[in-house]
C-alpha atoms as one frame of an Amber mdcrd trajectory, in Angstrom:
protein
  19.667  -3.858   3.346  18.125  -5.882   0.557  14.356  -5.431   0.319  12.033
  -8.037  -1.089   9.479  -6.657  -3.540   6.172  -8.478  -3.431   3.191  -8.129
  -5.707  -0.044  -8.638  -3.825  -3.158  -8.510  -5.967  -5.074  -5.281  -5.762
  -7.964  -5.280  -8.201  -7.118  -2.692 -10.850 -10.776  -2.574 -11.912 -12.142
  -1.859  -8.422 -12.931   1.692  -7.439 -11.602   3.338  -4.264 -14.762   2.581
  -2.254 -14.647  -1.143  -3.076 -10.963  -1.358  -2.164 -11.501   0.470   1.126
 -13.986  -2.176   2.222 -11.581  -5.081   1.622  -8.145  -3.779   2.615  -6.249
  -1.888   5.289  -5.507   1.810   4.871  -2.513   4.041   5.495  -2.965   7.748
   6.215   0.053   9.561   4.826   1.123  12.778   3.118   2.169  12.071  -0.482
   3.331  14.016  -3.489   1.198  13.163  -6.505   3.232  11.847  -9.429   0.790
  13.492 -11.866   0.049  17.041 -10.593   3.004  17.179  -8.117   0.690  18.482
  -5.393   1.343  17.366  -1.815  -1.695  16.310   0.177  -2.974  13.955   2.842
  -3.845  10.632   1.194  -5.414   7.386   2.284  -3.603   4.448   0.668  -5.404
   1.096   0.520  -3.189  -1.989   0.642  -3.397  -5.776   0.955  -0.835  -6.711
   3.572  -1.074  -8.249   7.013  -4.314  -9.142   8.744  -7.030  -7.290   6.815
  -9.402  -5.739   9.300  -9.902  -2.498   7.409  -7.649  -0.826   9.963  -6.195
   2.635   9.498  -2.426   2.939   9.940   0.211   5.687   9.975   3.874   5.439
   9.050   5.750   3.762  11.890   2.811   1.561  12.899   3.386  -2.169  13.307
   1.429  -4.555  11.105  -0.249  -7.636  12.529   0.399 -10.907  10.693  -1.773
 -13.992  10.399  -0.033 -17.060  11.834   0.720 -20.022   9.568  -0.508 -18.169
   6.468   1.154 -17.224   3.215   1.902 -13.586   2.479  -1.181 -13.467   0.250
  -3.246 -14.715   3.186  -1.934 -12.045   5.546   1.174 -13.925   6.700   4.503
 -12.360   7.620   7.131 -11.738   4.927  10.701 -12.934   5.518  12.290 -10.818
   8.255   9.145  -8.660   8.348  10.396  -6.706   5.326   8.943  -6.150   1.854
   7.745  -3.553  -0.631   4.137  -3.781  -1.801   1.753  -1.774  -3.932  -1.062
   0.315  -2.564  -3.599   2.580  -4.222  -4.475   6.184  -3.434  -6.566   8.853
  -5.082  -4.991  12.312  -5.345  -7.147  14.909  -3.620  -5.820  17.575  -5.978
  -6.267  16.122  -9.468  -8.200  12.913  -8.717  -5.599  10.609 -10.298  -5.626
   6.967  -9.135  -2.048   6.484  -7.914   0.148   3.427  -7.508   1.969   3.782
  -4.187   4.972   1.743  -3.071   4.746   0.831   0.613   7.983  -0.163   2.320
   7.791  -2.441   5.356  10.827  -3.127   7.540  10.896  -4.748  10.964   7.130
  -5.344  10.644   6.539  -1.567  10.500   5.226   0.622   7.706   8.294   2.759
   7.023   7.804   4.663   3.780   5.240   5.409   1.069   5.840   6.940  -2.342
   3.513   7.623  -5.283   5.022   6.057  -8.412   2.539   6.895 -11.154  -0.926
   6.001 -12.327  -2.379   2.877 -10.734  -2.173  -0.120 -13.032   0.144   1.676
 -15.472   3.517   1.969 -13.725   4.847  -1.448 -14.688   6.538  -1.699 -11.293
   3.995  -4.095  -9.808   2.702  -5.975 -12.848
């Protein structure tokens, strides 16, 4: 299946607390791309209706009707890959996390590197 990669603006200058107040969150276990430690992370992301909700993998996102993707609207076929941000609990690195959505559900999350420096979402 072909996935659509979407870049939704996440403020690279904002700290974790500021992002948490504006975006949804995903609780997930990730392997840090910097220290390689595996730990429970909270990934902040700008996708779907932003009610500062906490999600887990497999949860269904809610979409805003008649809105663009940037405004919380549904991507084509309910599938896309977007960037999120997490902070490693082991080394404290700010991580860029790819979030994969398929069938309107959060399916996969993977730490790619340092937030704002991976080149994948810029």
